[in-house]
C-alpha positions in Angstrom: 46.6 113.4 -70.6 46.1 116.1 -73.2 45.7 119.0 -70.8 45.4 121.5 -73.6 42.0 120.0 -74.6 40.6 120.9 -71.2 37.1 120.1 -69.9 33.9 120.0 -71.9 31.1 122.4 -71.3 29.2 119.6 -69.5 32.1 118.8 -67.3 33.4 115.7 -69.0 37.2 115.5 -69.4 38.2 116.0 -73.1 41.8 115.9 -71.9 41.4 112.2 -70.9 38.7 111.1 -73.4 39.5 108.0 -75.4 38.3 109.8 -78.5 40.8 112.7 -78.2 43.2 111.2 -80.7 41.0 112.7 -83.4 38.7 115.0 -81.5 40.0 118.5 -80.7 38.0 118.9 -77.5 34.7 120.5 -76.8 36.0 124.1 -76.3 38.7 124.1 -79.0 38.5 127.0 -81.5 35.5 128.5 -79.7 32.0 127.2 -79.1 30.7 128.2 -82.5 33.3 126.3 -84.6 32.4 122.7 -83.8 31.7 121.3 -87.2 34.2 118.5 -86.6 32.4 117.4 -83.4 29.9 114.6 -84.0 27.9 115.6 -80.9 27.8 119.3 -81.5 24.4 119.6 -83.1 22.3 117.7 -80.6 24.3 118.4 -77.4 21.8 120.1 -75.1 24.5 121.3 -72.7 26.4 123.0 -75.5 23.3 124.6 -76.9 22.2 125.9 -73.5 25.7 127.4 -72.9 25.5 129.2 -76.2 22.0 130.5 -75.6 23.0 131.8 -72.2 26.4 133.1 -73.1 28.1 130.8 -70.6 31.6 129.4 -71.3 30.5 126.1 -69.7 27.9 124.7 -67.3 30.0 125.3 -64.2 29.6 129.1 -64.9 25.9 128.7 -64.5 24.3 129.2 -61.1 21.6 126.5 -61.6 23.0 123.6 -59.6 19.8 121.7 -59.9 20.0 121.5 -63.7 19.5 118.0 -65.2 19.7 118.8 -68.9 21.5 116.7 -71.4 24.4 114.8 -69.9 23.3 115.7 -66.4 20.2 113.5 -66.8 22.4 110.5 -67.9 25.3 110.1 -65.5 26.7 111.3 -62.2 30.2 112.0 -63.7 29.4 115.2 -65.6 27.4 116.5 -62.6 30.3 115.9 -60.2 33.0 117.2 -62.6 30.9 120.4 -63.2 30.3 121.0 -59.5 34.0 120.4 -58.8 34.9 123.1 -61.4 32.3 125.4 -60.0 33.7 125.1 -56.4 37.4 124.9 -57.0 38.0 126.1 -60.6 38.8 124.4 -63.8 42.6 124.4 -63.4 42.3 122.7 -60.0 40.1 120.0 -61.6 42.7 119.5 -64.3 45.4 119.3 -61.7 43.6 116.6 -59.8 42.7 114.6 -62.9 46.4 114.7 -63.9 47.5 113.6 -60.5 44.9 110.8 -60.4 46.0 109.6 -63.8 49.6 109.3 -62.6 48.3 107.3 -59.6 46.7 104.8 -61.9 43.1 106.1 -61.9 41.6 105.4 -65.3 39.1 107.7 -67.0 38.1 105.2 -69.7 38.8 101.6 -68.8 36.4 99.6 -70.9 34.6 101.4 -73.7 33.6 104.7 -72.1 33.5 103.3 -68.6 36.2 104.0 -66.1 37.0 104.5 -62.4 35.0 107.8 -62.2 31.9 105.9 -63.4 31.6 103.7 -60.3 29.7 106.2 -58.2 26.0 107.0 -57.6 26.6 110.0 -55.4 27.9 113.4 -56.5 29.7 114.2 -53.2 31.4 110.8 -53.1 32.7 111.4 -56.6 33.9 114.9 -55.7 35.8 113.4 -52.7 37.3 110.8 -55.0 38.5 113.5 -57.4 40.1 115.4 -54.6 41.7 112.5 -52.8 42.1 109.7 -55.3 40.5 107.3 -52.8 37.0 105.9 -52.5 36.4 107.0 -49.0 33.8 105.1 -47.0 33.2 102.7 -49.9 33.5 99.0 -49.3 36.1 97.4 -51.5 35.0 94.7 -53.9 34.9 91.6 -51.7 36.9 89.6 -54.3 39.9 91.9 -54.1 42.6 90.1 -52.1 44.7 91.8 -49.3 47.4 92.3 -51.9 45.0 93.7 -54.5 44.8 90.7 -56.8 41.3 90.0 -58.1 40.1 86.6 -56.7 37.0 86.8 -58.9 39.2 85.8 -61.9 41.3 83.2 -60.0 40.8 79.8 -61.5 41.1 78.1 -58.1 38.1 80.1 -56.9 36.2 79.4 -60.1 37.0 75.7 -59.8 35.7 75.7 -56.2 32.5 77.6 -57.1 31.8 75.2 -60.0 33.1 72.1 -58.2 35.1 71.4 -61.4 37.6 68.7 -60.8 39.0 69.0 -64.3 39.8 72.6 -63.7 41.3 71.7 -60.3 43.7 69.3 -62.0 44.6 71.9 -64.6 45.3 74.6 -62.0 47.3 72.2 -59.8 49.5 71.2 -62.7 50.1 74.8 -63.8 50.7 76.0 -60.2 53.1 73.1 -59.5 55.2 74.1 -62.5 55.0 77.8 -61.8 56.0 77.4 -58.1 58.3 74.4 -58.5 56.4 72.7 -55.7 53.9 69.8 -55.5 50.4 71.1 -55.6 47.6 68.6 -55.7 44.1 69.0 -57.1 42.8 68.5 -53.5 44.5 71.8 -52.6 42.6 73.7 -55.2 39.7 74.8 -53.0 39.3 78.5 -52.2 36.5 81.0 -51.9 38.8 84.0 -52.1 41.3 85.7 -49.8 38.9 87.9 -47.8 35.7 85.8 -48.1 34.5 83.3 -45.6 35.1 79.7 -46.5 37.8 77.3 -47.6 41.3 78.5 -48.7 44.2 77.0 -50.5 46.9 76.0 -48.0 49.1 78.8 -49.3 46.4 81.4 -48.9 45.3 80.1 -45.5 48.6 79.5 -43.7 51.6 80.7 -45.8 50.9 83.9 -47.7 52.9 86.6 -45.8 50.7 89.4 -47.1 47.5 88.0 -45.9 49.0 87.0 -42.6 50.4 90.5 -42.1 47.1 92.2 -42.9 45.2 89.9 -40.6 47.7 90.4 -37.8 47.4 94.2 -38.1 43.6 94.1 -38.4 43.6 95.5 -41.9 41.0 94.7 -44.5 43.7 95.0 -47.2 47.1 96.5 -47.7 45.4 99.8 -48.7 44.8 100.4 -45.0 48.5 100.3 -44.2 50.5 103.5 -44.3 53.6 101.4 -45.3 52.1 99.9 -48.4 54.1 102.1 -50.8 57.4 100.9 -49.3 56.5 97.4 -48.4 58.7 94.8 -50.1 56.2 91.9 -49.6 53.3 93.5 -51.5 55.7 95.1 -54.0 56.6 91.6 -55.2 53.0 91.2 -56.3 52.6 94.7 -57.8 55.7 94.6 -59.9 54.2 91.7 -61.9 50.6 92.9 -61.7 50.2 96.7 -61.7 46.4 96.3 -61.7 46.6 94.8 -58.2 48.1 98.0 -57.0 45.5 100.0 -58.8 42.8 98.0 -57.2 44.1 99.0 -53.7 44.6 102.6 -54.6 41.0 102.9 -55.8 39.6 101.9 -52.4 
């Protein structure tokens, strides 16, 4: 995070933007010296701030404004409202802490974890806590955080693809040094109703633990950060941990 680049006038985070390698940030060198910014001429939020002598949109009292970026996405609205309520430094502090916790501003293209909301207050809560409170986790995320949607066993089951079953059985047999037959490669996903592989259904200690405690996933457990069982997954797949932290 390049904290020195701060927050743009519209509320977007220049400090975390994927373009900040070359871009100096929205407020760098003053609002009138933005010849290097490709968005400066047409940016409605910038022009409005200049016309009204506001340092940024959060300094304006019009909370119903839907100009420029505010008409396009929830993120600039929520970031601006957060800065208005708690201050820019507090916003920067939370963004920095969230980044350390694995929350990604830009994951694919310009989309990231803050873009998965359609409600301003929910996103503000997420900024403050780093958790997606009262939001149902993706049904394909396993108890441990692995993404069952990308699992070849689930894909083979959904497509009823015997060639893929044989491929997966061979790969898993070599990986686990155990005999796994194509007939075992039937699974709808860890937390979805339906058939499971023998390991997922009867052996997996993480799934068994979560079910025994009545948890949806390990994210519901206060011991997750110190749990050796789930750590064995997360050490080789950090995204699985991120999937749980972003509940």
